[in-house]
N, C-alpha and C positions, 0 to 999 in steps of 0.2 A: 505493500500499499505506501503511496506516495508520502513522503513526510514523516513515516514511521521510523522511530528510532530502534534501533539494534541494542538487544538485550545484552548485558555483560555475561562473561562463564558464570555458570552455576556456582561456583565456589566463592566469587566475589560479590554475586548477587545475594546468596544464601547469607553471607556476612553481614551485607548492608541491611538486609531485612531484618536479622537479628539485633542488629545496632539500633532498629526503629528509625531508619531512612526513611522518611517520607517521599523522597523523589523517586528512591528505587520501589517502594510500593506502588506509587503513581503509575510509574513507567510497567508494572508488570499488569495491574488493574487494566489500564489502556489498551495492552497487547492482547491479553486474553480472556477479556471478559466477554468482547463478541461472540467468540466461539463458545466459551462457557456456556451462555444464554441460550444459543442455539441448540447445544448438547442437552441442556436441563428440560428443553420444551419437547425433547423425546419421551422423557420421562412423565410429565405433569399434564395438567389438562388445561392449563392457563398461562399466559404471557407474565401474570403478576405472579403466580406461583413459581415459575422459572426463576424470576428475578429475585425472589427471596432466597430460593436454592443458592443462586451466586451470591447473594449478599451472606448466606451463612456460610459458605464455603471461605470467602475471604476472612470473614470472623474465626473461622476454625485454622487457617492457613496461620494467621496472625498468632493465635494462642499456641499453635503446635509446631512453628518454625525452628524453637529450640530443640526440639527431638527429632527433626528432620536429619537422618543418617546418610543420605546420599546414595543408598543403593540404588534408586532410579535417577533418572533426571527431574529437576526442581518441576518442571511442567506435566509431567507425569504424575507426581505425587499430589499435585493440586487437583489435575483432572480426576485423579482416583477418588479424592476425597468428595468433588464434586458428583461424581457417578453415585457414590453410597449415600450421599446425601439426598441426590434426587430420587433414587430408588425406595428411599424410605418415605419421601412425599408421596411418589407415586404409590405406593403400596398403600398408603391410608386412603388413597384416591380409588384405590382398585383399579389402577391403569397399568401398573409395571407389569410386563409379559416375560417369560423366559426367553434367552437368546438361543437356547440349546437347541430348538428345533424351528423346521421353516412353517409358516402360515400357509393354510391352503391356497390361497389367493398369491402367494410367491412361487407356487410351483409351476406355473402357466409360462408361456415363452417371453423373453422380454422384447423380442422385435416380430411384429407379425409375419406367419410363414410365408404371406403373400409376396413378400418383397424378396423371396429367395427363388431362384431356378428349382423347377419340381424335379424328383427323382427320375432318372432316365433322360434327363435333357443333357446335352452337353455343359461341364462344369456346374452340374447339380449342385446345389447348396450354395454357389456365388450368389451375388445380387442380381435380380433380374434387372434389364433392361429398362431403364426409365424409373426404376423404383431404387436406384443406388443413392446412398446420401449425396446431396446437393454440394457444392462447393458454397461455402457462405461468405457473403459479403454485407457486414454490416454498415448501413448507410450512417454517416456521421451524425446526423441529427438524432438520430433514435440511441445512439451512444451518449451524446452529450445530455440527453432527457433522462438518462439512466434507466431507460425502459427494461434493457436486457438482465441489468441488476434486480430490479423491481422482480422480473418474470422469474429469474434463477431463486430469488427468496420465496417467491410465492409456491413454484414448484417444490422446496425443500419443505414447507411448511405443509403442503399436501401430502407426502410421502409417507406410507406407514412409519410408525416409530423406530422399528428396529432399522429399516433401511436408511433413514433419517439420522440416526445415530452412527453407524458404519461410515458413511459418506462425510460426515461433519466430522469424525476424529481423522478419518484419511486425508480428506482434501482441503477441510477449512483449518483443522488444528495441525495437519501435518504429519501425523503418527504414521509409523510402519506397520505391515501387517502383524508383525509380532505382538508390538505392542497392543494394538487394538484387540487381538485376541486374549491378551493378559488382563486388560482392563476390563472386557466385559466378559470373560469365561467362555468363549466359544472356540471351536475348531477352526483351523486356517480354512478347510474347504467351505465351512459355513460363512466364514467372514468374505469369501472371495464371492460366494454366490449372492449374498446380500450386498456388497459392494458394487457387483456387475448389474443388479438390478436396479440398483439406485441411480447408477451412472447412466443406464440405459433409458431410465424414465425422462431423467433432467434433459438427457440428448435430445429424446422425442420432443419434448415441449419446447426446446430452444429450436430444435429442427423447423417444428411448423410455425413457429413464431419467425423465424429467419425468413422461411418460405414465402410467407404473407408480406413481410417489409420487403422482400426483392421483387413481390409482383407489384406492391404498391409504387415502389421507387421505378419499376419497368414502366408502369401506365404514366408517372409523371414525365419520364422521358418522352414518351408518345407524345404527350399532351404539348411538351416544349415544342416538337417536332411539326406540330401542326398549326402553331402558331405563326 
């Protein structure tokens, strides 16, 4: 993100937090809170509750930083506190679901079968002609208005909670697959399936939007040619 400040190494950052350095705390707060809020919303029913979870997490970090032993990265430790806090709140709302197995609605194909060549055809299983992903060109005015960012945010909110949790940890918080499996207590195979389905859903939403944007931009160009 433009203008974002780079965090110091964990060792220095932990020492500053233990010393009550308000600037260091403000830095991690600004850097991680957005991803923490997105993740918390996977476990609880409202944004207000998710904000409370984030607040409770930071309070727990302040109280527990002196006991941090450095067995994991500081960010992993903070997010683990967040997940445990969010799970507790989600359990009270009867919202938390186990990650260990896939939901029935997650068992279907992530991309429509009609987009691929049929069995028996040459290059069966490859993209069908005219059904392959289009090259994306995002009109500058769409980017400037932030419509793409809003679309992705909305699509994230609409994902099933476990898909949103995994893609938030992987693509927004920047965790590797092993770290996500450890944080959520899921198998590598399950993590791959959840991440693939989340990314496929987001890509489909973005593809539909950009196809519409391309058509609108093309129509505008045709209008200009007629003038």
